[in-house]
Every structure is written in C-alpha cells, then in structure tokens.
VMD Tcl script that builds the backbone (N, CA, C; Angstrom):
set m [mol new atoms 315]
animate dup $m
set s [atomselect $m all]
$s set {name element resname resid chain x y z} {
  {N N MET 1 A 18.490 -22.278 -16.807}
  {CA C MET 1 A 17.102 -22.258 -16.396}
  {C C MET 1 A 16.261 -21.759 -17.559}
  {N N ASN 2 A 15.160 -22.437 -17.835}
  {CA C ASN 2 A 14.272 -22.083 -18.934}
  {C C ASN 2 A 13.098 -21.272 -18.390}
  {N N VAL 3 A 13.108 -19.954 -18.639}
  {CA C VAL 3 A 12.076 -19.063 -18.123}
  {C C VAL 3 A 11.090 -18.743 -19.232}
  {N N LYS 4 A 9.800 -18.914 -18.934}
  {CA C LYS 4 A 8.753 -18.551 -19.886}
  {C C LYS 4 A 8.320 -17.132 -19.579}
  {N N SER 5 A 8.399 -16.257 -20.555}
  {CA C SER 5 A 8.007 -14.862 -20.373}
  {C C SER 5 A 6.589 -14.649 -20.860}
  {N N ARG 6 A 5.915 -13.684 -20.225}
  {CA C ARG 6 A 4.590 -13.267 -20.646}
  {C C ARG 6 A 4.568 -11.755 -20.678}
  {N N LEU 7 A 3.778 -11.202 -21.553}
  {CA C LEU 7 A 3.644 -9.759 -21.672}
  {C C LEU 7 A 2.414 -9.310 -20.893}
  {N N LEU 8 A 2.615 -8.357 -19.975}
  {CA C LEU 8 A 1.516 -7.760 -19.231}
  {C C LEU 8 A 1.420 -6.301 -19.636}
  {N N GLU 9 A 0.222 -5.840 -19.927}
  {CA C GLU 9 A 0.046 -4.451 -20.335}
  {C C GLU 9 A -0.463 -3.615 -19.170}
  {N N VAL 10 A 0.197 -2.479 -18.947}
  {CA C VAL 10 A -0.228 -1.508 -17.947}
  {C C VAL 10 A -0.133 -0.129 -18.581}
  {N N ASP 11 A -0.821 0.837 -17.992}
  {CA C ASP 11 A -0.751 2.197 -18.532}
  {C C ASP 11 A 0.626 2.789 -18.238}
  {N N ALA 12 A 0.957 3.856 -18.921}
  {CA C ALA 12 A 2.286 4.466 -18.810}
  {C C ALA 12 A 2.595 4.941 -17.397}
  {N N GLU 13 A 1.597 5.479 -16.707}
  {CA C GLU 13 A 1.811 5.965 -15.344}
  {C C GLU 13 A 2.173 4.808 -14.406}
  {N N THR 14 A 1.452 3.699 -14.542}
  {CA C THR 14 A 1.739 2.526 -13.709}
  {C C THR 14 A 3.113 1.964 -14.038}
  {N N ALA 15 A 3.445 1.905 -15.320}
  {CA C ALA 15 A 4.757 1.405 -15.726}
  {C C ALA 15 A 5.873 2.256 -15.131}
  {N N ALA 16 A 5.720 3.567 -15.181}
  {CA C ALA 16 A 6.738 4.463 -14.621}
  {C C ALA 16 A 6.876 4.260 -13.116}
  {N N LEU 17 A 5.751 4.082 -12.429}
  {CA C LEU 17 A 5.776 3.854 -10.988}
  {C C LEU 17 A 6.488 2.543 -10.664}
  {N N LEU 18 A 6.147 1.485 -11.388}
  {CA C LEU 18 A 6.799 0.193 -11.150}
  {C C LEU 18 A 8.298 0.263 -11.438}
  {N N GLU 19 A 8.663 0.922 -12.517}
  {CA C GLU 19 A 10.083 1.051 -12.857}
  {C C GLU 19 A 10.843 1.834 -11.790}
  {N N ALA 20 A 10.232 2.904 -11.283}
  {CA C ALA 20 A 10.893 3.712 -10.253}
  {C C ALA 20 A 11.055 2.926 -8.956}
  {N N ARG 21 A 10.009 2.213 -8.558}
  {CA C ARG 21 A 10.100 1.428 -7.320}
  {C C ARG 21 A 11.093 0.286 -7.459}
  {N N ALA 22 A 11.110 -0.340 -8.621}
  {CA C ALA 22 A 12.077 -1.423 -8.843}
  {C C ALA 22 A 13.494 -0.877 -8.798}
  {N N ALA 23 A 13.726 0.238 -9.454}
  {CA C ALA 23 A 15.068 0.838 -9.474}
  {C C ALA 23 A 15.503 1.237 -8.066}
  {N N ALA 24 A 14.573 1.764 -7.270}
  {CA C ALA 24 A 14.901 2.173 -5.901}
  {C C ALA 24 A 15.328 0.984 -5.052}
  {N N ARG 25 A 14.844 -0.191 -5.390}
  {CA C ARG 25 A 15.201 -1.409 -4.639}
  {C C ARG 25 A 16.255 -2.239 -5.370}
  {N N ASN 26 A 16.771 -1.675 -6.463}
  {CA C ASN 26 A 17.795 -2.364 -7.266}
  {C C ASN 26 A 17.287 -3.718 -7.771}
  {N N LEU 27 A 16.040 -3.718 -8.264}
  {CA C LEU 27 A 15.408 -4.918 -8.803}
  {C C LEU 27 A 14.923 -4.646 -10.213}
  {N N THR 28 A 14.655 -5.705 -10.957}
  {CA C THR 28 A 13.941 -5.546 -12.218}
  {C C THR 28 A 12.456 -5.416 -11.879}
  {N N VAL 29 A 11.664 -4.960 -12.822}
  {CA C VAL 29 A 10.226 -4.865 -12.583}
  {C C VAL 29 A 9.662 -6.258 -12.313}
  {N N ALA 30 A 10.118 -7.256 -13.044}
  {CA C ALA 30 A 9.649 -8.626 -12.826}
  {C C ALA 30 A 9.972 -9.092 -11.407}
  {N N GLU 31 A 11.168 -8.785 -10.929}
  {CA C GLU 31 A 11.549 -9.169 -9.569}
  {C C GLU 31 A 10.689 -8.449 -8.532}
  {N N LEU 32 A 10.427 -7.160 -8.772}
  {CA C LEU 32 A 9.587 -6.390 -7.858}
  {C C LEU 32 A 8.190 -6.992 -7.784}
  {N N LEU 33 A 7.592 -7.279 -8.930}
  {CA C LEU 33 A 6.242 -7.837 -8.951}
  {C C LEU 33 A 6.201 -9.201 -8.273}
  {N N ALA 34 A 7.214 -10.021 -8.514}
  {CA C ALA 34 A 7.263 -11.327 -7.861}
  {C C ALA 34 A 7.361 -11.160 -6.353}
  {N N ASP 35 A 8.187 -10.238 -5.912}
  {CA C ASP 35 A 8.351 -10.004 -4.481}
  {C C ASP 35 A 7.050 -9.512 -3.863}
  {N N LEU 36 A 6.387 -8.584 -4.528}
  {CA C LEU 36 A 5.139 -8.041 -3.994}
  {C C LEU 36 A 4.035 -9.090 -3.940}
  {N N SER 37 A 4.043 -10.014 -4.878}
  {CA C SER 37 A 2.953 -10.981 -4.948}
  {C C SER 37 A 3.093 -12.142 -3.977}
  {N N VAL 38 A 4.302 -12.439 -3.535}
  {CA C VAL 38 A 4.467 -13.613 -2.677}
  {C C VAL 38 A 5.171 -13.349 -1.362}
  {N N ASN 39 A 5.724 -12.189 -1.168}
  {CA C ASN 39 A 6.558 -11.954 -0.002}
  {C C ASN 39 A 5.742 -11.522 1.206}
  {N N GLU 40 A 5.350 -12.484 2.020}
  {CA C GLU 40 A 4.701 -12.163 3.286}
  {C C GLU 40 A 5.714 -12.165 4.412}
  {N N ALA 41 A 6.966 -12.496 4.100}
  {CA C ALA 41 A 8.000 -12.541 5.134}
  {C C ALA 41 A 8.224 -11.165 5.736}
  {N N GLY 42 A 7.921 -10.115 4.975}
  {CA C GLY 42 A 8.099 -8.763 5.473}
  {C C GLY 42 A 7.039 -8.365 6.483}
  {N N LEU 43 A 5.965 -9.145 6.557}
  {CA C LEU 43 A 4.896 -8.836 7.515}
  {C C LEU 43 A 5.190 -9.482 8.855}
  {N N PRO 44 A 4.888 -8.784 9.951}
  {CA C PRO 44 A 4.965 -9.439 11.257}
  {C C PRO 44 A 4.000 -10.626 11.279}
  {N N ALA 45 A 4.291 -11.633 12.092}
  {CA C ALA 45 A 3.490 -12.865 12.133}
  {C C ALA 45 A 2.005 -12.585 12.347}
  {N N GLU 46 A 1.691 -11.644 13.237}
  {CA C GLU 46 A 0.283 -11.341 13.520}
  {C C GLU 46 A -0.427 -10.809 12.268}
  {N N LEU 47 A 0.244 -9.930 11.529}
  {CA C LEU 47 A -0.374 -9.379 10.313}
  {C C LEU 47 A -0.465 -10.429 9.212}
  {N N ALA 48 A 0.540 -11.280 9.101}
  {CA C ALA 48 A 0.493 -12.354 8.100}
  {C C ALA 48 A -0.681 -13.282 8.390}
  {N N ALA 49 A -0.922 -13.575 9.666}
  {CA C ALA 49 A -2.057 -14.421 10.044}
  {C C ALA 49 A -3.378 -13.737 9.694}
  {N N GLN 50 A -3.483 -12.444 9.974}
  {CA C GLN 50 A -4.704 -11.709 9.632}
  {C C GLN 50 A -4.941 -11.734 8.133}
  {N N ARG 51 A -3.873 -11.556 7.373}
  {CA C ARG 51 A -4.012 -11.569 5.914}
  {C C ARG 51 A -4.504 -12.930 5.442}
  {N N ALA 52 A -3.914 -13.994 5.977}
  {CA C ALA 52 A -4.298 -15.348 5.573}
  {C C ALA 52 A -5.759 -15.650 5.922}
  {N N LEU 53 A -6.229 -15.115 7.048}
  {CA C LEU 53 A -7.602 -15.365 7.501}
  {C C LEU 53 A -8.618 -14.362 6.957}
  {N N GLY 54 A -8.132 -13.274 6.349}
  {CA C GLY 54 A -9.043 -12.239 5.858}
  {C C GLY 54 A -9.669 -11.456 6.993}
  {N N THR 55 A -8.873 -11.215 8.049}
  {CA C THR 55 A -9.356 -10.455 9.195}
  {C C THR 55 A -8.524 -9.190 9.352}
  {N N GLY 56 A -8.860 -8.367 10.359}
  {CA C GLY 56 A -8.089 -7.151 10.598}
  {C C GLY 56 A -8.133 -6.242 9.377}
  {N N ALA 57 A -6.971 -5.780 8.959}
  {CA C ALA 57 A -6.893 -4.875 7.800}
  {C C ALA 57 A -7.339 -5.552 6.510}
  {N N TRP 58 A -7.418 -6.877 6.490}
  {CA C TRP 58 A -7.821 -7.615 5.294}
  {C C TRP 58 A -9.256 -8.102 5.361}
  {N N ALA 59 A -10.005 -7.667 6.373}
  {CA C ALA 59 A -11.416 -8.044 6.467}
  {C C ALA 59 A -12.182 -7.416 5.312}
  {N N PRO 60 A -13.161 -8.127 4.755}
  {CA C PRO 60 A -13.894 -7.602 3.600}
  {C C PRO 60 A -14.469 -6.212 3.819}
  {N N GLU 61 A -15.033 -5.952 5.003}
  {CA C GLU 61 A -15.638 -4.630 5.240}
  {C C GLU 61 A -14.571 -3.535 5.316}
  {N N VAL 62 A -13.387 -3.868 5.805}
  {CA C VAL 62 A -12.295 -2.889 5.867}
  {C C VAL 62 A -11.795 -2.598 4.459}
  {N N LEU 63 A -11.619 -3.643 3.664}
  {CA C LEU 63 A -11.168 -3.450 2.277}
  {C C LEU 63 A -12.192 -2.658 1.470}
  {N N GLU 64 A -13.475 -2.919 1.720}
  {CA C GLU 64 A -14.532 -2.173 1.021}
  {C C GLU 64 A -14.490 -0.698 1.405}
  {N N ASP 65 A -14.301 -0.418 2.692}
  {CA C ASP 65 A -14.209 0.971 3.154}
  {C C ASP 65 A -12.985 1.658 2.546}
  {N N ASP 66 A -11.851 0.943 2.503}
  {CA C ASP 66 A -10.640 1.495 1.886}
  {C C ASP 66 A -10.894 1.839 0.415}
  {N N ALA 67 A -11.568 0.936 -0.288}
  {CA C ALA 67 A -11.846 1.162 -1.713}
  {C C ALA 67 A -12.738 2.387 -1.899}
  {N N LYS 68 A -13.735 2.564 -1.024}
  {CA C LYS 68 A -14.624 3.728 -1.109}
  {C C LYS 68 A -13.848 5.024 -0.851}
  {N N ARG 69 A -12.978 4.988 0.164}
  {CA C ARG 69 A -12.195 6.186 0.477}
  {C C ARG 69 A -11.256 6.544 -0.679}
  {N N LEU 70 A -10.634 5.524 -1.269}
  {CA C LEU 70 A -9.736 5.766 -2.393}
  {C C LEU 70 A -10.511 6.329 -3.589}
  {N N ALA 71 A -11.676 5.768 -3.856}
  {CA C ALA 71 A -12.499 6.276 -4.958}
  {C C ALA 71 A -12.889 7.729 -4.710}
  {N N GLY 72 A -13.239 8.053 -3.462}
  {CA C GLY 72 A -13.584 9.430 -3.122}
  {C C GLY 72 A -12.414 10.370 -3.322}
  {N N PHE 73 A -11.222 9.928 -2.912}
  {CA C PHE 73 A -10.036 10.757 -3.109}
  {C C PHE 73 A -9.754 10.965 -4.587}
  {N N ARG 74 A -9.842 9.898 -5.356}
  {CA C ARG 74 A -9.580 10.017 -6.798}
  {C C ARG 74 A -10.569 10.971 -7.459}
  {N N GLU 75 A -11.789 11.014 -6.937}
  {CA C GLU 75 A -12.816 11.884 -7.511}
  {C C GLU 75 A -12.599 13.343 -7.152}
  {N N ASN 76 A -12.308 13.642 -5.870}
  {CA C ASN 76 A -12.241 15.041 -5.470}
  {C C ASN 76 A -10.854 15.519 -5.047}
  {N N ARG 77 A -9.895 14.597 -4.930}
  {CA C ARG 77 A -8.493 14.912 -4.587}
  {C C ARG 77 A -8.350 15.644 -3.256}
  {N N LEU 78 A -9.330 15.440 -2.356}
  {CA C LEU 78 A -9.243 16.056 -1.040}
  {C C LEU 78 A -8.614 15.074 -0.059}
  {N N GLY 79 A -7.730 15.569 0.757}
  {CA C GLY 79 A -7.075 14.735 1.748}
  {C C GLY 79 A -6.772 15.553 2.985}
  {N N VAL 80 A -5.841 15.083 3.783}
  {CA C VAL 80 A -5.432 15.824 4.972}
  {C C VAL 80 A -4.113 16.519 4.689}
  {N N PRO 81 A -3.871 17.671 5.334}
  {CA C PRO 81 A -2.590 18.356 5.144}
  {C C PRO 81 A -1.425 17.466 5.590}
  {N N TRP 82 A -0.334 17.504 4.841}
  {CA C TRP 82 A 0.812 16.646 5.110}
  {C C TRP 82 A 1.360 16.841 6.519}
  {N N ASP 83 A 1.435 18.066 7.007}
  {CA C ASP 83 A 2.012 18.278 8.340}
  {C C ASP 83 A 1.189 17.575 9.424}
  {N N GLU 84 A -0.130 17.514 9.247}
  {CA C GLU 84 A -0.978 16.804 10.208}
  {C C GLU 84 A -0.786 15.293 10.088}
  {N N ALA 85 A -0.699 14.804 8.855}
  {CA C ALA 85 A -0.475 13.372 8.647}
  {C C ALA 85 A 0.886 12.960 9.207}
  {N N ARG 86 A 1.899 13.767 8.972}
  {CA C ARG 86 A 3.245 13.457 9.462}
  {C C ARG 86 A 3.274 13.440 10.991}
  {N N ALA 87 A 2.635 14.423 11.630}
  {CA C ALA 87 A 2.600 14.467 13.102}
  {C C ALA 87 A 1.921 13.221 13.656}
  {N N TRP 88 A 0.854 12.784 13.006}
  {CA C TRP 88 A 0.158 11.578 13.442}
  {C C TRP 88 A 1.059 10.352 13.293}
  {N N LEU 89 A 1.700 10.213 12.129}
  {CA C LEU 89 A 2.589 9.071 11.909}
  {C C LEU 89 A 3.755 9.067 12.885}
  {N N GLU 90 A 4.310 10.230 13.144}
  {CA C GLU 90 A 5.455 10.313 14.056}
  {C C GLU 90 A 5.070 10.017 15.497}
  {N N SER 91 A 3.777 10.109 15.818}
  {CA C SER 91 A 3.334 9.842 17.189}
  {C C SER 91 A 3.089 8.347 17.438}
  {N N TRP 92 A 3.133 7.534 16.386}
  {CA C TRP 92 A 2.895 6.095 16.556}
  {C C TRP 92 A 3.936 5.529 17.503}
  {N N GLY 93 A 3.504 4.725 18.419}
  {CA C GLY 93 A 4.406 4.121 19.388}
  {C C GLY 93 A 4.544 4.944 20.653}
  {N N ASP 94 A 4.075 6.185 20.637}
  {CA C ASP 94 A 4.117 7.026 21.830}
  {C C ASP 94 A 2.903 6.733 22.715}
  {N N ALA 95 A 3.066 6.933 23.999}
  {CA C ALA 95 A 1.948 6.746 24.927}
  {C C ALA 95 A 0.820 7.741 24.632}
  {N N ASP 96 A 1.193 8.938 24.180}
  {CA C ASP 96 A 0.192 9.965 23.865}
  {C C ASP 96 A 0.025 10.109 22.354}
  {N N LYS 97 A -0.248 8.983 21.700}
  {CA C LYS 97 A -0.418 8.951 20.242}
  {C C LYS 97 A -1.494 9.945 19.799}
  {N N GLU 98 A -1.175 10.679 18.744}
  {CA C GLU 98 A -2.129 11.658 18.181}
  {C C GLU 98 A -3.311 10.932 17.542}
  {N N PRO 99 A -4.497 11.544 17.551}
  {CA C PRO 99 A -5.607 10.944 16.808}
  {C C PRO 99 A -5.364 11.125 15.317}
  {N N PRO 100 A -5.922 10.237 14.484}
  {CA C PRO 100 A -5.719 10.381 13.039}
  {C C PRO 100 A -6.260 11.726 12.549}
  {N N PRO 101 A -5.574 12.346 11.599}
  {CA C PRO 101 A -6.067 13.621 11.074}
  {C C PRO 101 A -7.381 13.435 10.328}
  {N N VAL 102 A -8.152 14.504 10.266}
  {CA C VAL 102 A -9.454 14.477 9.607}
  {C C VAL 102 A -9.374 15.306 8.327}
  {N N ARG 103 A -9.960 14.753 7.277}
  {CA C ARG 103 A -9.952 15.443 5.974}
  {C C ARG 103 A -10.685 16.768 6.090}
  {N N LYS 104 A -10.095 17.795 5.510}
  {CA C LYS 104 A -10.700 19.135 5.494}
  {C C LYS 104 A -11.498 19.289 4.198}
  {N N LEU 105 A -12.725 19.760 4.320}
  {CA C LEU 105 A -13.545 19.991 3.115}
  {C C LEU 105 A -13.470 21.431 2.691}
}
mol reanalyze $m
mol bondsrecalc $m
mol representation Tube
mol addrep $m
C-alpha cells in the first residue's frame, strides 16, 4: 500500500496528550486521529443523527455556549469541585438524578 504522509504541527502539550491517548488505546497517533475524525460508530444512533443534523449537543447555539464556557475556564481556571461532579455523574441513569453542580466563585 502506498501511503502519502503529511506533517502536521501541534504544540508540545497537544502532542504529549495525543501520544498518551494513542498509547492508552494501543494505537499510533495517526490511527487515533483517523479514528477520532471519522468514527461515529461509537455514538448511539440518536446522537449520530443529531451530529449529522447539527442539532442537540451539536446545535450552533450549544456549541457557542460550550466555547464561551471553555474560554471562561481557561481564563480563570474556576470549575466545580471534583466530588460534586463525580456525584452528579454517578447519579446518571438513576430515577433521582442529581442536578448538575454549580461553579463556585
């Protein structure tokens, strides 16, 4: 097979993250990136449909809100305590699901 290679430049932190995630999945970085860019098979059908239509979590207003929240976090590094986030995540699927934790200022 004749493979054409291309060089992509990323910062050292991103490179280390990609290498660690690839190693954790026993993949090369190229394999990891290919999987991340095309693998919708890992999504449930309903989420794959939302992604294709740009609705739900992929709606423009939701993505814009996510980007604003991420920018705010990067600026001030404020978030929710891990124990509260973990309790919320662990309650998913329960009839008495916890409300999402609120960032402490």
